C-alpha positions, 0 to 999 in steps of 0.5 A: 484918443488910442486908450493903450498908446494914447496918441490920437485916433484922425476923428471924434464925434460933436453932437448937435441940439439939432438936424439944422446946426448939425447941416449948417455946421458940415457946409461951414467947416469943409474946404477947409485944413488942418496942418497938411490934410483936409477936414472931413466933415459929415453926418455919421453913419450907424454901423451894425454891429451884433451889440446894437452900437454904443456897448459896454466898455472894461474898466468903466468907460460905459458909453451910449452909442449913436443916437443915445440923445434922443433926438440928436443926431451925431454928425 
């Protein structure tokens, strides 16, 4: 959800316990539609940035970056 407008940004992240579960989820969810829009499921890509991912959010909503849960990966 966008914190300023309260509307959905249209995407989200899910952390899986291991890579095998992530690959299974990607395989089983491809070619599914939500209404008129296709559901796109893929492995998260780390984006380079000055803060090294994650970061500080004013107002107390601090969240970790990509792969912040040890060896878990985002899918």
